[in-house]
N, C-alpha and C positions, 0 to 999 in steps of 0.2 A: 504494500500500500504506500503510495507516494505521500510524503509529508511536505506540505506547503508552509514555508517559514516566512518571517517578516524580511524586510529589506531596509537596512539601516547603515549609514556611513559607507555606502557603496558596495555592500556585500550582504549575503544572507545572514539573518540574525535570528537565533533561536528564542531568546528571551528567557525569563525566569518562570513564567506561568506554565503549568502542566496541563492546562485546559486546552482541549481541541474540539473542533467541529467537523462535520462530515460534508464532503463535496460529492455530488452525484452527477452522473451522466443522465440528463432527463429523458433521453430517448430510450435507454435500456432500463432505467430505474435502479441501476447498480451504483454502489459507492465507488468513486474513482480515486479519491484522495482523502487525507485528513489535513486540516488546516490548524495551525497554531492560533490560539485566541489570546490576545495580549492582556496582561494585567495593567494596572495604572502605572506601575514601575516601568514596565516595558515601553509604554507610550511616552513616559517622561524621559527615558533614555533616547528615544528617537528625537524628541524636542531638543535635548541637549546637543545632539549631533547637528541639528538644524541651526541652533544658536551659534555653535562654533564655526559653522560655514558661512553665516550671514555676512559678517563684516567684509570678508574678502570678496564674496560674490556680489554684494551690493555696490562695492567700489569699482567693480569692473565697468568699463565703458559699455553703454547699451549696445554699441556695435559689436563688441566681443561676445556679449550674451546672445545676440541674434545669430552670430556665426555658429554657436553651439546648437541653436534651434534649427538652423539650416541642415546641419549634420544629422540631428535627430530626425528631421523630416525625411532625409535620404534613407536612414536606417529603417524607419517605419515602412517606407515604400519597398525596400529590399526584402523585408520580412513580412510583407502584407498577408501572404497566404498562411503563414504560420500563425500569426496573430488572429486571423479570421477563424481558423480551425480551433484555436483555443477557446474563442467566444462560443462557437457552436458546441463544443464538447461539454462546457460547463453551464451555459445558459439554455441551449436547445434551439435557438432561432435558426432559420434556414441560412445556408451559406451566403446567398446574395444579400439577404437582409443584414447579416453580420458584417459583410463586406461594406455595405452602404453606411452602416453606423460607424465603422472604423474610418471611413472616408470623411464623415462629418466631423469626427474628432481631429483628423489630420488637417482639415481646413482651418481649425483654430491654431494649430501649430504653424501653418503657413501664415496666418494673420500675425502671430506673435513674432515671426521672423522680421517684421517691419517695425519692431518696437522702438527703434531709434526715432522714427518719425512721430510716433504717437506720444513720446515722452517730452517732446518739445514744449517749452513753456511760452508765455506771452511777455512781451516787453513794451513798456511805454517810456519814451524819452521825455524829459521835462514835465513830469506831473506837477512839479513846482519849479521854481527857478533853480536850475542846475541840480535838480533832484530827479533821479530815475527810479522806476519801479518795475519789478518783473516777478513772475511766478515760476515755480518749478514743481515737479511731481517727484516725490521720493518714496522708496519702498517702506512697507510697514514693519517688516521683521519676519517672524515665523508665522506662516499661514497654514491652515488645515482644511481638508476636504473630507466630507462624509458622503459616500455615494451609494446608489441603490444597485440591486442585482440586474435590472433590466437592460442596462447599457454599460457593461463592464469596461468598455474602452471609451466610448463617446463622452459620457458624462464626466469621468475623471479628466479627460482631455479638454473639456470645457473650462476646467479650473486650473490645474497645475501649470500648463504652458504659459498662460497669461500671468499668473502670479510670479513664476520664476523669471520670465522675460522682464518683468518690471523690477527685478532685483531682490525679490523675497526668497526665502527658503520655504520648503513645503513638507508637510506630513499628510499623507493620504491614508484614510481608512476606507478601503473598498468593502463591498458586501462580502461577508464570509461565505456566501453561497457560490460565488464564482470569482475568486481572487487572483487566479493565475495570470490573467492578462495584465493586470496592474504590475505584478512582479516583473513580467517580461518587459514591459515598457520602461520600468526603472532600470533594468539591466541595459537596455538599448540606450538610454539617456547617458549612463556612465560611459558606454562605448563611444558616444558622440562627443565626449570631452567634458561632461558636466562634473564639477568637483564633487568629491564625496561629501555627503551630508546635506547637499542642497535639496535633494528629493529623496524622501523616505516613505516606505509603505509599511503600515502596521495593520494586521488583520485582527478582527475582534468583534465583540458584541457590545452590549450596553456599558460594560465596565470601561471599555476603550473610549466610547463616546463621552461618557461622563468625565473621563480623565482629560479629554480634549477640552471640554467645557470648563473644567476647573483649573487647568494649567495656566498660570498667570503669564507665562512667556509666549503664549499663542495670541497674536494680535487680531486675527480675523478667521472666521469660519464660514465655509461654503457648504451647503447641504442640499441634497435632493432626495425626496422620499414622500412619505404620507403626511397629510396635514397635521394630525395629532403630534407626530414626532417633530415636524417642522416648527410647530408652535412651541414645543418643549425646548428645542434647540435655540430658537430665537429668544425666548424669555430668559433662559438661564445664561446664555452667552451675554445678553445685555446686562444681566446682574453682575457679571464678571468683567464688564466694561470692554467687551470685544465688539469689533465690527462684524456684522453677520448678514448673510443672504441665505434664506431658508426657503427653498421651493417645495411646495406641498402637492396635494392631490389635485385631481381634475375630473371633470365630467364634461367632456368636449361635445358640443352640439354641432350638427351639420343641418343647416336650413335648406330645404329643397323647394324651390319655387316652381309653380306650374309652368312657367315659360322656359325652364332650363333645358339644356341638352341632357336628357334623362340617362342615356347610355354613359355619358361622361360622368354624371353624378354617381351612378351605380358602380361603375368601375373604380372611381375614386373612393367610394365608401368601402368597397370590398378590401382594398389594400389598407385603408386607414383603420378599419374596424378589426380585421382578422390578421393583418401582418404582425409578426412577432407574437402571435397568439393573443393579441390585445394587451400585451404587457408593455404598454407605452404610456407615458404621461400625456402624450399628444394623440393617443388613439381617439378616433371618433366613436363614441359609445352611444350617442343619441342622435337619431334622425328626426328632424322636425319636418313633417310632411305638411305642406301648406295647400289648403283647398282640395281640388279634385285630383291632385297628383298621387295621393296616397295609395290607392288600390293598385295602380300599375307599378308604382315604385316597389311596393312590397312583393308583388308577383315576380318582378325582375330580380330583386334581391334574393328571394327564396330559391330561385333556380340556380343561382350562382353559389349560394351558401351550401346547397345540397351536394354540389360536385367539387367542393374544395378539396384539393389534393393535400392530404395530411400525412406526414411521415418524418423520418429523421432528417436533421438539418443538412447532412452531407449528401442526401439524395437529391439530385438535380431536378427531379420532378416535383419535389415537395414545395407547396406554397405556404404551408403553416406547420410549424414544429410543435413540440410538447410544451407544457408549462414547466416552471422552474423546479417545483418540488411536489411531492405527493400531497403534502399538507395544503399547498396553494391550490392544487387541482381540486381537492375536496371543498375548499372554501368557495371556489368559483361555481362548482356544481350546486352547493348549498344556496347560492344566490339565485340560480335558475329555479330551484325548488321553491324558493320564496316567491319569485315572480309568478309562478303558476298558482300558488296559494292566494296571492294578492288579486288574481283575476286577469292578469295580462294573458294575451293569446300567444302561445308558443308555436310559432309557424314552423321553425326548424329546430329539432332537438338533437344536440350533439353529445348529450351526457353518456350515452351507451356505446360510444365508438369503441370498437375492438380491432386494434391494428395487428394483423397477423405477423408473428415474429417479434413483436414489440409489446406483448401483452402486459409487461411489467413497467413499461414506460409511462410517463405522465401526460398521456394524450387525451384530448377530448375534441369533439367536432365543433364546428361553429354553431352558435345558437342565435335565433332571430325571434324577437318578440314584436308583436303588434298590439295596438290599443293600450299602450302604457300610459298611465296617468301620473301627473307630477306628485301626487301624494304617496306613490309607491316607493318602497325601499330600493328597488332596482333602478329607479330613476334618480333618487337622491344621493345614493352612495356610489363611490368608485368601486367597480367590480374587478378591474384589472385582469380581464380575461376575454376570450373570444365570444362576447355576448353583445349583440346590437339591439337597441330598443327603438321602436318607432312610436313617436308621439304625434298625434294628428291635431292640427289647429286649423282655424277657419281662414286666417288672413295673415299678412305680413306683420301687422302691429301685434297680434297675439304671439306670433313666433318671437319677435324681438323682446317682448315682455317676459316670455318664458325663459329665454337665455339670460336676460339681465337679472331675473329673480333668483337664479341658482347661486348657492353659496360659493361655488368655484368659478374662477375666471381665467383659466389657463389659455385654451385655444378655442376657436370657433371658425366655422366655414359657412359660406352661402353659395349655392349654385343658382345662377340666374343669367339671362341674356340681357337684362335691362340695366343700363348703366346707372340710372337714378336709384334703382333699388340697391345695387351694390354699394354706391357711394353713401346713401343714407344709412345702410346697415353698418358699414365700417365706421361711420361717424358716431352713431348712436349706441353701438353695442359696448357693454362694459366688460370687455375682455382684453387681455394683454396682447394676444397674437391672433390676427384675423386673416382668413383666406377668402378670396373671391374666386370661385371656380378652382380653388386649390384645396385638396382634402386635408393635408397635414402642413399647416403654415409655420414650419420651423424656420426661423430666420437664419440666413447664412452668417458665417463667422464674423464678417465685418459689420453686421448689425448686432443686436443683443437679444437674448432669450429670457423671457419671464412672463408670468401671469399677473393677474389682479386678484383682488378680494382674498379669499382664504387659500389661494394657490401660491401666494408669495408673501413671506414675512421679511420685511426689510425694504429699503427704498431703491435698491439698484439691481438691475437685471444681470444676467450672466454673459460672459465673453463679449467680444466686440468693444466698442467705446466704453460701455458701462463697466466692462471687466477691468479696463485700465483704471478707471476712476475708483473702482472698489479696492483694487490691490495697491493703490498709492494714496499718499496724503499730500495735500496741497500746501506749499509754503510760498509766501509772498515776501519779497525783499524790497525795501525802499532805501536808496543810497544817495549820499551827497559826499563829494570829495573836495577837500580844499585844494586850491591851486598850489602848485609847487613844482619841484624838479621833474622833468620827463625822463623816462628811461631811454637808453640808446636804441636806435633802430636795429631790427633783426632782418636779415635778407635771405634766410633759409626757408624753404617750404616746410610748413608745419605738417607733421604726419602723426597718425595714430600709432601708439606704442603699447 
């Protein structure tokens, strides 16, 4: 049985804790490894390593830090297939989906390569007589990230490349359910020339999370996960005077207008609802069918859900893989049971899927509900599985109100051919990320990712320009120099050393 250790000071780190967790291959249902679970002492040692590395790393010119990023990017590309297969083996998502998620993480590394441009400050000459004023952005110190199981490469890569490029050092606590990709990325970063201690990976559960919250030497914490935990992270980090961005749960709606290209909408919904087995914070889990479009929409969706190709992630024919664990599989099935009891109409039932040769794997088929009401639990709560609910409304105004009244505000989409409808919707909807004829409106790396309402605790979104602001602090200098002797002129071309 493989033992997955931590990664501290540029090498594998066993730690003092004897606690371990189990890592499974979701397709077979078999345990593939054990993972070391950190104690508070283990986490604190990783922070010590990051502290020791901070002064030297933060004093390097941004151009030198970006050169390490360029090399890191090159090594990720070189090892792309290996990293993708690691994701598939521990998470279960199909190969092309895993590849796509790694690409979205790589895009942030590419953005971080241009950190020299993004850290430029502002300068004003003569704010007063012979007085100049300018601003600079400086790193915070040691930053930490706590990331979920559903994107073992992408979400960590939305955090640590930006933080490190800005001059910080970083401690990552990935999900203990699929930690191997983070460890491999840390190894590649060292190979790229990153100094030891700048990037550290600690595996663990609640004890490790609480150690991050309580460690006084951690200046900022980034988190992605469920809303209750996001709120816990946000409140307790604030008590400990840390900067924090905590991204929580979602219940993303897709409004389908009667005038839309229905085939485009259905195809978009299939990928958005059932891709990655619905284990995405940006998954579309609610269809808002407006007016007379509902019957035909449900009919078309049902036909496609019934023929979803479900199988192991490395099978090129698979469109949807297994769920992450046996426990999560049962949780999702329980939600379907609840929906039936609440009176929603289960059009396609994927609970009893039996995949020959993979009967111990954590598979279920796609589920499709119709006539879901906003009072139902399956509408209000995040299911995080391959379950799509159709809510019927009479008109656009009712659809908009339905979306805005929900406690979550992560992502939303509308399918329509009418420009005025699209513009009005994007202007009036109270959601952080909006798609118009786009099913999963995840911003590219040079914009920023984040929701509203109970989908985000904190005032800054992730990666992009907001990421630079989150991982730096602003300093403004005002200066006046007395007249005096001038230095002798220099005639050599200045160079970076």
